Every structure is written in structure tokens, then in C-alpha cells.
C-alpha positions in Angstrom: 2.6 -10.7 -0.7 -0.9 -12.2 -0.3 -3.1 -12.2 3.1 -6.5 -14.0 4.4 -8.1 -12.5 7.1 -10.7 -13.7 9.1 -13.0 -11.1 10.2 -16.2 -11.4 12.9 -18.7 -9.3 11.2 -19.3 -7.6 7.8 -19.5 -4.5 9.4 -16.0 -4.7 11.3 -14.4 -6.0 8.0 -16.2 -2.5 5.8 -14.1 -0.8 8.8 -10.6 -1.8 8.2 -11.6 -1.6 4.2 -12.4 1.9 5.1 -8.8 2.9 6.8 -7.5 1.9 3.2 -9.9 3.9 0.9 -12.8 6.2 0.9 -14.4 4.1 -1.7 -17.3 1.8 -0.1 -15.7 -2.1 -1.6 -12.8 -0.9 -3.2 -10.9 -3.7 -5.6 -7.7 -1.6 -5.4 -5.9 1.1 -3.3 -3.2 3.4 -2.5 -1.7 0.2 -0.3 -3.3 -2.7 -2.4 -3.1 -4.1 -5.5 -6.3 -6.3 -4.8 -8.9 -6.7 -2.2 -10.9 -10.0 -2.7 -14.2 -10.3 -0.9 -14.8 -14.1 -0.1 -17.6 -13.6 2.2 -19.3 -15.6 4.8 -18.3 -19.6 3.3 -21.3 -21.5 4.0 -20.5 -25.0 3.1 -23.8 -26.9 1.4 -24.1 -30.5 0.5 -26.1 -31.2 -2.9 -28.9 -34.0 -1.8 -29.8 -35.4 -5.1 -33.1 -36.9 -4.8 -34.6 -33.5 -3.4 -32.5 -31.4 -6.3 -31.4 -28.9 -3.3 -28.3 -27.7 -1.6 -28.0 -28.1 1.7 -26.7 -26.0 4.1 -23.8 -28.3 6.3 -21.9 -25.9 8.3 -22.4 -22.2 8.6 -19.4 -19.4 8.4 -18.8 -17.8 11.0 -16.3 -14.7 9.7 -16.3 -12.7 6.9 -13.2 -13.2 5.2 -11.1 -11.2 3.1 -7.9 -11.9 0.8 -5.9 -8.7 0.4 -2.8 -8.5 -2.3 -0.6 -6.2 -0.8 1.7 -3.9 -2.3 3.9 -3.4 0.8 3.6 -4.6 4.6 0.0 -5.1 5.5 -1.9 -2.3 7.5 -1.0 -3.4 11.0 -5.1 -3.0 12.4 -5.5 -6.3 10.0 -2.9 -8.2 12.1 -4.8 -9.5 14.6 -7.6 -11.1 11.8 -4.6 -13.0 9.5 -4.7 -16.9 9.1 -3.4 -18.9 7.3 -5.5 -20.3 4.3 -5.4 -24.3 3.7 -6.0 -23.5 -0.1 -6.3 -20.3 -2.0 -9.8 -19.9 -3.5 -8.9 -17.6 -6.8 -6.0 -15.8 -8.3 -5.5 -12.0 -8.2 -5.1 -10.9 -12.3 
């Protein structure tokens, strides 16, 4: 089952991932088929006149998608959200 999590800081995200693996940035663990780090998802608008991207909205949470092998880890439950649209697929 794939779940999305919005975590207040990158440090807290790393702490939660450390509960799943000894690796710093694992993609597969004993409990997961995959972990996708989406990071802080800022929203930009491209200005054709200046040919620059302009920050419209700053992402306030560090986002992670997890493809769990079984039930999600209880430590993650408070950060679970329902995504409006998926950004990717797990291979």
C-alpha cells in the first residue's frame, strides 16, 4: 500500500526513516518496497518575459511517499495525508 506523508521538517523525516533502516536515504527496507523523497514542493511560475521561474508558493512540509510491504509504521500515522494527484509511480 502506498501512503503519502507531510512531515514538518527534513530532520524529522530522517528520524522516521531511521526507524525503518540503518541507511541514510534508503529506497527499499525490511518494511517497504520503496521510499520516494518528494522534499519541499515549492510552486513556481515561469515568466516568459524574463525567462525566469518565480516562486509562487513555498512548500512548508517535507513530503515522502512510502510503498509499505504491510501495515504502515505507527510512528508515521500522524503525518499521513491523502494526495490529490500522484506525482510518480513505484517501479
